[in-house]
C-alpha positions as a Python dict, from the first residue, in 0.01 Angstrom:
ca = {
    (1, 'M'): (0, 0, 0),
    (2, 'T'): (-308, 140, 59),
    (3, 'A'): (-596, -17, 227),
    (4, 'A'): (-817, 41, -88),
    (5, 'A'): (-556, -139, -306),
    (6, 'L'): (-522, -414, -92),
    (7, 'D'): (-874, -438, -64),
    (8, 'E'): (-889, -430, -460),
    (9, 'I'): (-625, -710, -506),
    (10, 'T'): (-784, -963, -268),
    (11, 'R'): (-1130, -966, -433),
    (12, 'I'): (-960, -1011, -810),
    (13, 'L'): (-736, -1312, -639),
    (14, 'I'): (-1078, -1463, -507),
    (15, 'Y'): (-1239, -1415, -808),
    (16, 'T'): (-960, -1599, -977),
    (17, 'I'): (-945, -1884, -737),
    (18, 'V'): (-1360, -1963, -711),
    (19, 'S'): (-1507, -1825, -1059),
    (20, 'Y'): (-1366, -2123, -1255),
    (21, 'P'): (-1496, -2416, -1038),
    (22, 'I'): (-1816, -2226, -996),
    (23, 'V'): (-1891, -2156, -1352),
    (24, 'G'): (-1759, -2516, -1431),
    (25, 'G'): (-1983, -2665, -1167),
    (26, 'L'): (-2287, -2513, -1318),
    (27, 'A'): (-2187, -2641, -1675),
    (28, 'F'): (-2145, -3000, -1546),
    (29, 'I'): (-2485, -2966, -1374),
    (30, 'V'): (-2676, -2823, -1695),
    (31, 'S'): (-2509, -3043, -1947),
    (32, 'S'): (-2536, -3359, -1722),
    (33, 'L'): (-2904, -3291, -1655),
    (34, 'Y'): (-2943, -3252, -2067),
    (35, 'Y'): (-2793, -3603, -2086),
    (36, 'R'): (-3001, -3740, -1823),
    (37, 'I'): (-3359, -3591, -1982),
    (38, 'F'): (-3278, -3643, -2340),
    (39, 'M'): (-3038, -3923, -2362),
    (40, 'E'): (-2943, -4187, -2084),
    (41, 'K'): (-3315, -4386, -2097),
    (42, 'R'): (-3284, -4467, -2459),
    (43, 'E'): (-2917, -4566, -2415),
    (44, 'L'): (-3000, -4825, -2171),
    (45, 'P'): (-2820, -5174, -2219),
    (46, 'K'): (-3050, -5472, -2386),
    (47, 'Y'): (-3029, -5827, -2404),
    (48, 'L'): (-2854, -5945, -2721),
    (49, 'E'): (-3011, -6069, -3013),
    (50, 'K'): (-2752, -6129, -3279),
    (51, 'G'): (-2507, -6387, -3041),
    (52, 'E'): (-2228, -6361, -2824),
    (53, 'P'): (-1904, -6170, -2951),
    (54, 'F'): (-1615, -6364, -2838),
    (55, 'I'): (-1402, -6130, -2541),
    (56, 'S'): (-1074, -6157, -2448),
    (57, 'I'): (-1024, -6002, -2099),
    (58, 'F'): (-676, -5839, -2036),
    (59, 'V'): (-557, -5852, -1659),
    (60, 'P'): (-226, -5631, -1614),
    (61, 'A'): (-47, -5735, -1320),
    (62, 'H'): (261, -5593, -1182),
    (63, 'N'): (310, -5731, -794),
    (64, 'E'): (-51, -5799, -760),
    (65, 'E'): (-22, -6085, -475),
    (66, 'K'): (-351, -5954, -285),
    (67, 'S'): (-591, -5898, -539),
    (68, 'I'): (-507, -6122, -883),
    (69, 'E'): (-662, -6468, -774),
    (70, 'A'): (-976, -6306, -637),
    (71, 'T'): (-1038, -6098, -988),
    (72, 'I'): (-934, -6433, -1157),
    (73, 'R'): (-1185, -6609, -998),
    (74, 'H'): (-1476, -6372, -1009),
    (75, 'L'): (-1392, -6347, -1426),
    (76, 'E'): (-1426, -6708, -1476),
    (77, 'T'): (-1686, -6847, -1240),
    (78, 'K'): (-1930, -6520, -1192),
    (79, 'M'): (-1978, -6369, -1531),
    (80, 'N'): (-2314, -6426, -1700),
    (81, 'Y'): (-2199, -6495, -2054),
    (82, 'P'): (-2079, -6823, -2228),
    (83, 'L'): (-1760, -6971, -2102),
    (84, 'D'): (-1678, -7065, -2445),
    (85, 'K'): (-1693, -6707, -2567),
    (86, 'Y'): (-1437, -6521, -2395),
    (87, 'E'): (-1099, -6607, -2272),
    (88, 'V'): (-891, -6449, -1961),
    (89, 'I'): (-533, -6323, -2056),
    (90, 'V'): (-304, -6183, -1757),
    (91, 'I'): (-31, -5991, -1887),
    (92, 'N'): (265, -6025, -1531),
    (93, 'D'): (496, -5731, -1599),
    (94, 'G'): (751, -5787, -1438),
    (95, 'S'): (628, -5875, -1096),
    (96, 'T'): (859, -5959, -812),
    (97, 'D'): (625, -6118, -567),
    (98, 'K'): (410, -6399, -528),
    (99, 'T'): (206, -6306, -861),
    (100, 'G'): (379, -6542, -1074),
    (101, 'D'): (301, -6828, -852),
    (102, 'I'): (-54, -6779, -784),
    (103, 'L'): (-97, -6734, -1163),
    (104, 'A'): (58, -7089, -1220),
    (105, 'T'): (-199, -7275, -958),
    (106, 'L'): (-466, -7050, -1140),
    (107, 'Q'): (-373, -7212, -1484),
    (108, 'D'): (-384, -7572, -1354),
    (109, 'E'): (-753, -7514, -1239),
    (110, 'F'): (-884, -7282, -1541),
    (111, 'K'): (-684, -7480, -1807),
    (112, 'S'): (-699, -7317, -2143),
    (113, 'R'): (-969, -7019, -1992),
    (114, 'L'): (-655, -6903, -1868),
    (115, 'R'): (-343, -6776, -2021),
    (116, 'T'): (-68, -6588, -1892),
    (117, 'I'): (175, -6355, -2111),
    (118, 'T'): (497, -6344, -1875),
    (119, 'I'): (715, -5995, -1925),
    (120, 'V'): (1043, -6003, -1741),
    (121, 'N'): (1131, -5671, -1692),
    (122, 'N'): (829, -5434, -1607),
    (123, 'R'): (768, -5246, -1906),
    (124, 'G'): (395, -5075, -1846),
    (125, 'K'): (17, -5115, -1886),
    (126, 'A'): (13, -5035, -2245),
    (127, 'A'): (337, -5236, -2353),
    (128, 'G'): (196, -5496, -2191),
    (129, 'F'): (-171, -5481, -2387),
    (130, 'N'): (37, -5435, -2700),
    (131, 'I'): (213, -5764, -2662),
    (132, 'A'): (-148, -5930, -2536),
    (133, 'L'): (-322, -5804, -2826),
    (134, 'A'): (-105, -6050, -3060),
    (135, 'F'): (-229, -6307, -2859),
    (136, 'A'): (-605, -6216, -2799),
    (137, 'K'): (-878, -6437, -3001),
    (138, 'G'): (-1162, -6202, -2961),
    (139, 'E'): (-1269, -5925, -3184),
    (140, 'F'): (-1364, -5752, -2829),
    (141, 'I'): (-1098, -5634, -2583),
    (142, 'L'): (-1214, -5546, -2177),
    (143, 'S'): (-955, -5373, -2036),
    (144, 'N'): (-980, -5494, -1630),
    (145, 'D'): (-723, -5381, -1365),
    (146, 'A'): (-625, -5630, -1147),
    (147, 'D'): (-817, -5463, -861),
    (148, 'S'): (-1156, -5457, -1053),
    (149, 'K'): (-1430, -5681, -1062),
    (150, 'P'): (-1713, -5606, -1322),
    (151, 'E'): (-2100, -5653, -1265),
    (152, 'V'): (-2151, -6011, -1338),
    (153, 'D'): (-2393, -5878, -1655),
    (154, 'A'): (-2111, -5648, -1785),
    (155, 'L'): (-1986, -5866, -2030),
    (156, 'W'): (-2347, -5897, -2230),
    (157, 'K'): (-2427, -5526, -2165),
    (158, 'Y'): (-2107, -5400, -2303),
    (159, 'M'): (-2185, -5580, -2641),
    (160, 'S'): (-2532, -5472, -2621),
    (161, 'Y'): (-2384, -5122, -2729),
    (162, 'F'): (-2206, -5237, -3005),
    (163, 'E'): (-2445, -5479, -3147),
    (164, 'R'): (-2691, -5160, -3233),
    (165, 'E'): (-2782, -5041, -3552),
    (166, 'D'): (-2541, -4731, -3454),
    (167, 'G'): (-2271, -4903, -3291),
    (168, 'K'): (-2088, -4993, -3617),
    (169, 'N'): (-1869, -4697, -3555),
    (170, 'L'): (-1849, -4748, -3198),
    (171, 'G'): (-1477, -4783, -3086),
    (172, 'A'): (-1526, -4843, -2691),
    (173, 'V'): (-1761, -4844, -2401),
    (174, 'T'): (-1631, -4719, -2054),
    (175, 'G'): (-1811, -4852, -1746),
    (176, 'N'): (-1889, -4699, -1425),
    (177, 'M'): (-1647, -4742, -1167),
    (178, 'L'): (-1708, -4773, -784),
    (179, 'P'): (-1529, -4829, -506),
    (180, 'I'): (-1516, -5179, -334),
    (181, 'N'): (-1290, -5104, -15),
    (182, 'K'): (-1473, -4846, 240),
    (183, 'T'): (-1231, -4863, 531),
    (184, 'T'): (-1076, -4538, 600),
    (185, 'I'): (-1200, -4163, 563),
    (186, 'V'): (-992, -4147, 258),
    (187, 'A'): (-1174, -4421, 113),
    (188, 'E'): (-1501, -4321, 243),
    (189, 'A'): (-1487, -3968, 86),
    (190, 'Q'): (-1421, -4092, -252),
    (191, 'Q'): (-1742, -4275, -264),
    (192, 'N'): (-1855, -3927, -344),
    (193, 'E'): (-1605, -3860, -636),
    (194, 'L'): (-1610, -4242, -788),
    (195, 'N'): (-1998, -4303, -730),
    (196, 'S'): (-2103, -3947, -837),
    (197, 'I'): (-1882, -3684, -995),
    (198, 'I'): (-1706, -3859, -1260),
    (199, 'G'): (-2015, -4002, -1372),
    (200, 'L'): (-2154, -3689, -1394),
    (201, 'I'): (-1866, -3521, -1543),
    (202, 'K'): (-1864, -3819, -1804),
    (203, 'R'): (-2265, -3778, -1862),
    (204, 'S'): (-2208, -3416, -1922),
    (205, 'Q'): (-1900, -3482, -2192),
    (206, 'L'): (-2144, -3716, -2347),
    (207, 'S'): (-2381, -3426, -2392),
    (208, 'Y'): (-2098, -3292, -2635),
    (209, 'G'): (-2057, -3622, -2770),
    (210, 'G'): (-1731, -3717, -2669),
    (211, 'L'): (-1506, -3831, -2348),
    (212, 'F'): (-1213, -3713, -2259),
    (213, 'A'): (-1096, -4051, -2102),
    (214, 'F'): (-1170, -4392, -2070),
    (215, 'S'): (-1149, -4590, -1738),
    (216, 'G'): (-830, -4803, -1740),
    (217, 'A'): (-989, -5039, -1486),
    (218, 'N'): (-1291, -5127, -1715),
    (219, 'T'): (-1336, -5039, -2084),
    (220, 'M'): (-1471, -5289, -2372),
    (221, 'Y'): (-1242, -5198, -2669),
    (222, 'R'): (-1356, -5295, -3039),
    (223, 'K'): (-1031, -5457, -3127),
    (224, 'A'): (-1042, -5323, -3486),
    (225, 'A'): (-1047, -4976, -3359),
    (226, 'V'): (-746, -5048, -3120),
    (227, 'L'): (-547, -5173, -3420),
    (228, 'D'): (-658, -4898, -3618),
    (229, 'V'): (-508, -4617, -3369),
    (230, 'G'): (-168, -4864, -3373),
    (231, 'G'): (-260, -4961, -3029),
    (232, 'W'): (-212, -4840, -2697),
    (233, 'E'): (85, -4575, -2654),
    (234, 'A'): (355, -4713, -2393),
    (235, 'E'): (509, -4399, -2333),
    (236, 'Q'): (160, -4205, -2215),
    (237, 'P'): (154, -4196, -1858),
    (238, 'T'): (-218, -4273, -1870),
    (239, 'E'): (-283, -4532, -2182),
    (240, 'D'): (-651, -4468, -2100),
    (241, 'I'): (-680, -4083, -2181),
    (242, 'A'): (-434, -4118, -2458),
    (243, 'I'): (-668, -4412, -2654),
    (244, 'A'): (-943, -4221, -2606),
    (245, 'W'): (-832, -3906, -2791),
    (246, 'D'): (-699, -4115, -3090),
    (247, 'M'): (-990, -4336, -3151),
    (248, 'Q'): (-1178, -3983, -3137),
    (249, 'A'): (-953, -3859, -3359),
    (250, 'L'): (-964, -4095, -3614),
    (251, 'G'): (-1382, -4081, -3616),
    (252, 'W'): (-1454, -4399, -3369),
    (253, 'R'): (-1717, -4329, -3136),
    (254, 'A'): (-1690, -4331, -2753),
    (255, 'Y'): (-1949, -4394, -2488),
    (256, 'F'): (-1966, -4413, -2102),
    (257, 'A'): (-2257, -4684, -1975),
    (258, 'P'): (-2329, -4523, -1655),
    (259, 'H'): (-2565, -4877, -1616),
    (260, 'I'): (-2259, -5100, -1624),
    (261, 'R'): (-2082, -5104, -1294),
    (262, 'F'): (-1769, -5214, -1197),
    (263, 'F'): (-1590, -5251, -877),
    (264, 'M'): (-1267, -5126, -764),
    (265, 'D'): (-1001, -5099, -511),
    (266, 'V'): (-949, -4699, -417),
    (267, 'P'): (-628, -4583, -205),
    (268, 'E'): (-695, -4573, 166),
    (269, 'K'): (-416, -4389, 256),
    (270, 'L'): (-379, -3956, 181),
    (271, 'G'): (-12, -4065, 65),
    (272, 'E'): (-141, -4344, -180),
    (273, 'L'): (-417, -4086, -298),
    (274, 'I'): (-179, -3812, -387),
    (275, 'K'): (91, -4061, -591),
    (276, 'Q'): (-255, -4164, -798),
    (277, 'R'): (-355, -3804, -878),
    (278, 'H'): (39, -3732, -954),
    (279, 'R'): (-33, -4000, -1210),
    (280, 'W'): (-364, -3905, -1353),
    (281, 'S'): (-256, -3531, -1374),
    (282, 'S'): (79, -3645, -1546),
    (283, 'G'): (-134, -3829, -1770),
    (284, 'G'): (-387, -3574, -1865),
    (285, 'V'): (-130, -3309, -1932),
    (286, 'Y'): (127, -3521, -2154),
    (287, 'V'): (-192, -3624, -2365),
    (288, 'L'): (-294, -3252, -2360),
    (289, 'L'): (16, -3130, -2499),
    (290, 'T'): (120, -3402, -2727),
    (291, 'K'): (-265, -3438, -2930),
    (292, 'T'): (-428, -3093, -2864),
    (293, 'L'): (-289, -2978, -3226),
    (294, 'R'): (-409, -3280, -3382),
    (295, 'V'): (-778, -3205, -3294),
    (296, 'L'): (-764, -2823, -3322),
    (297, 'R'): (-630, -2892, -3704),
    (298, 'H'): (-975, -3014, -3784),
    (299, 'P'): (-1202, -2814, -3550),
    (300, 'I'): (-1515, -2897, -3727),
    (301, 'K'): (-1473, -3247, -3757),
    (302, 'Q'): (-1355, -3299, -3397),
    (303, 'F'): (-1598, -3058, -3258),
    (304, 'S'): (-1699, -3287, -2962),
    (305, 'S'): (-1382, -3313, -2849),
    (306, 'V'): (-1315, -2916, -2869),
    (307, 'P'): (-1514, -2814, -2556),
    (308, 'I'): (-1340, -3114, -2358),
    (309, 'I'): (-967, -2977, -2427),
    (310, 'I'): (-1081, -2634, -2355),
    (311, 'D'): (-1218, -2720, -2015),
    (312, 'Y'): (-884, -2951, -1925),
    (313, 'A'): (-655, -2647, -2059),
    (314, 'L'): (-853, -2424, -1867),
    (315, 'S'): (-852, -2648, -1558),
    (316, 'V'): (-462, -2694, -1592),
    (317, 'I'): (-396, -2275, -1625),
    (318, 'W'): (-665, -2249, -1318),
    (319, 'S'): (-470, -2452, -1079),
    (320, 'V'): (-143, -2307, -1158),
    (321, 'F'): (-332, -1955, -1087),
    (322, 'Y'): (-542, -2085, -796),
    (323, 'W'): (-211, -2159, -609),
    (324, 'L'): (-16, -1854, -692),
    (325, 'S'): (-358, -1678, -594),
    (326, 'M'): (-394, -1868, -295),
    (327, 'I'): (-7, -1766, -193),
    (328, 'A'): (-65, -1387, -293),
    (329, 'F'): (-413, -1382, -74),
    (330, 'I'): (-264, -1543, 242),
    (331, 'A'): (38, -1270, 186),
    (332, 'I'): (-222, -971, 190),
    (333, 'Q'): (-383, -1107, 498),
    (334, 'I'): (-58, -1145, 673),
    (335, 'I'): (-32, -750, 562),
    (336, 'C'): (-313, -709, 722),
    (337, 'I'): (-216, -869, 1067),
    (338, 'V'): (115, -683, 1082),
    (339, 'N'): (-46, -365, 969),
    (340, 'K'): (-351, -421, 1275),
    (341, 'D'): (-616, -351, 988),
    (342, 'W'): (-876, -612, 1137),
    (343, 'L'): (-1120, -442, 946),
    (344, 'Q'): (-976, -530, 610),
    (345, 'L'): (-864, -844, 752),
    (346, 'S'): (-1266, -899, 845),
    (347, 'N'): (-1378, -805, 494),
    (348, 'N'): (-1099, -1001, 299),
    (349, 'L'): (-1257, -1326, 492),
    (350, 'A'): (-1588, -1259, 470),
    (351, 'F'): (-1583, -1228, 112),
    (352, 'A'): (-1368, -1542, 78),
    (353, 'S'): (-1610, -1735, 244),
    (354, 'I'): (-1885, -1581, 66),
    (355, 'F'): (-1756, -1744, -227),
    (356, 'I'): (-1649, -2046, -103),
    (357, 'S'): (-1998, -2134, 45),
    (358, 'I'): (-2139, -2079, -286),
    (359, 'E'): (-1863, -2313, -440),
    (360, 'V'): (-1953, -2589, -168),
    (361, 'V'): (-2341, -2560, -242),
    (362, 'I'): (-2298, -2585, -595),
    (363, 'G'): (-2067, -2897, -518),
    (364, 'L'): (-2311, -3031, -274),
    (365, 'I'): (-2584, -3023, -571),
    (366, 'Q'): (-2360, -3214, -819),
    (367, 'L'): (-2310, -3490, -547),
    (368, 'I'): (-2703, -3505, -456),
    (369, 'M'): (-2771, -3504, -882),
    (370, 'A'): (-2537, -3750, -919),
    (371, 'S'): (-2574, -3977, -651),
    (372, 'L'): (-2991, -3980, -780),
    (373, 'F'): (-2891, -4033, -1135),
    (374, 'N'): (-2631, -4335, -1064),
    (375, 'D'): (-2837, -4521, -788),
    (376, 'Q'): (-3148, -4336, -702),
    (377, 'G'): (-3011, -4167, -404),
    (378, 'K'): (-2855, -4487, -211),
    (379, 'S'): (-2497, -4320, -198),
    (380, 'L'): (-2620, -3994, -86),
    (381, 'K'): (-2508, -4135, 300),
    (382, 'Y'): (-2194, -4051, 167),
    (383, 'V'): (-2285, -3717, 155),
    (384, 'I'): (-2149, -3661, 513),
    (385, 'F'): (-1798, -3653, 401),
    (386, 'A'): (-1897, -3409, 110),
    (387, 'P'): (-1708, -3100, 304),
    (388, 'W'): (-1407, -3304, 338),
    (389, 'Y'): (-1409, -3418, -13),
    (390, 'L'): (-1476, -3060, -161),
    (391, 'L'): (-1198, -2890, 13),
    (392, 'I'): (-935, -3151, 34),
    (393, 'Y'): (-984, -3334, -267),
    (394, 'W'): (-974, -2979, -493),
    (395, 'M'): (-649, -2899, -287),
    (396, 'V'): (-485, -3232, -401),
    (397, 'N'): (-608, -3238, -731),
    (398, 'T'): (-469, -2905, -814),
    (399, 'Y'): (-135, -2944, -632),
    (400, 'T'): (-88, -3270, -813),
    (401, 'M'): (-171, -3104, -1143),
    (402, 'V'): (62, -2789, -1023),
    (403, 'A'): (339, -3035, -914),
    (404, 'E'): (330, -3254, -1273),
    (405, 'L'): (306, -2987, -1510),
    (406, 'I'): (733, -2888, -1536),
    (407, 'P'): (818, -3293, -1515),
    (408, 'T'): (560, -3397, -1788),
    (409, 'I'): (687, -3114, -2013),
    (410, 'R'): (1090, -3224, -1966),
    (411, 'K'): (961, -3613, -2050),
    (412, 'I'): (770, -3502, -2363),
    (413, 'V'): (1099, -3289, -2445),
    (414, 'T'): (1341, -3579, -2362),
    (415, 'G'): (1125, -3836, -2481),
    (416, 'E'): (1122, -4006, -2138),
    (417, 'D'): (937, -4322, -2090),
    (418, 'G'): (641, -4239, -1863),
    (419, 'G'): (437, -4555, -1928),
    (420, 'V'): (594, -4772, -1660),
    (421, 'W'): (392, -4828, -1351),
    (422, 'H'): (404, -4970, -981),
    (423, 'S'): (86, -5114, -865),
    (424, 'P'): (-50, -4895, -587),
    (425, 'E'): (-98, -5045, -154),
    (426, 'R'): (-369, -5252, -220),
    (427, 'S'): (-682, -5285, 45),
    (428, 'E'): (-745, -5660, 212),
    (429, 'S'): (-1080, -5585, 166),
    (430, 'I'): (-1043, -5675, -233),
    (431, 'T'): (-1048, -6068, -205),
    (432, 'A'): (-1417, -6001, -112),
    (433, 'D'): (-1621, -6161, -343),
    (434, 'L'): (-1888, -5993, -555),
    (435, 'G'): (-2203, -6219, -565),
    (436, 'G'): (-2447, -6208, -864),
    (437, 'D'): (-2750, -5989, -678),
    (438, 'E'): (-2481, -5833, -407),
    (439, 'D'): (-2481, -5434, -452),
    (440, 'D'): (-2193, -5303, -368),
    (441, 'S'): (-2263, -4935, -376),
    (442, 'K'): (-2448, -4968, -57),
}
């Protein structure tokens, strides 16, 4: 193979590897800026004027002995919402640790305000939620993970969106997730993602009028909308993505409320992070393959979902090409080294470095914008971890996407249940109490 041919192939591979994140990043920047300028300020939560609707808070728990007590105490004692206007229902899903004993003690303390549903065999979060749905008294359901704590004003803030004149067909509002634990480099780096990037992406999606996914860790659902779509899909690896698509396909609106914050435990070890991303990737691919046709049958009616579907489909395709291109790129450089073609090698690396630098700059712009949008720049101090996040996390996300593609297709074809879950390793820091005025984004 001639040097000219190698040079041309290398350039094509680099274009393939870096063009999508650059174009996608610019699109997110422009669309989220549009949302910020023209939509966000008028969507701020307001105090309730028509009374407080009754809310049922669902807390799924599978081996959550480290986190369950602190979470329940926070929900029962810290929320700025009338005590007679909400209940907490814990779904103890096949726990084999001390979760059941802890819940029994808490029930003695909080009496009828805390109810527990015990499922003997682990069935998964969605299956547990569907069972709890039959016992829920509320007309609204808050999904609240066992390692998540909403800000003290979260309940009335959520309700303010449903109370509005245009809130009658609002199916769900999802909150803004922030990490509670900052104990390792892996956890610190995720400040950039959760405190900024995800919020930026959701703002961008709202500029088109829809959301790819709710946050399963903290989302307020209208019970009627949940019943309308037939509940949560137990076979889906990520029930929050699936129900978001189902609701919007039936005409229910979905909304991201960046000013409603909740604090969650994030993986502190790279291995735990990779496990989490495996599940996220599997859930996204599962929904894409099983629900896209339903949306595309009515592209005009489902117009707000079409750009989101196209973006995610491209991200899956790009992830595959990324790794194929990366392998080919490395192989070409090895050929250059074997042939002692140092000029070609240096040109290839310089060309790649230019595009990677552009990619990193765009990523930094996203981080800075998102931090300014999210907390007036308080989280900018975490930009120090940005290079690690931008270079390593992208690799993790693309790797898990590729790794889960074939297994997810197999699950769909065989009908294998993808919803059974196992709680990740929890941090000791999640027992911390979030006081009414404490700013945990600091």
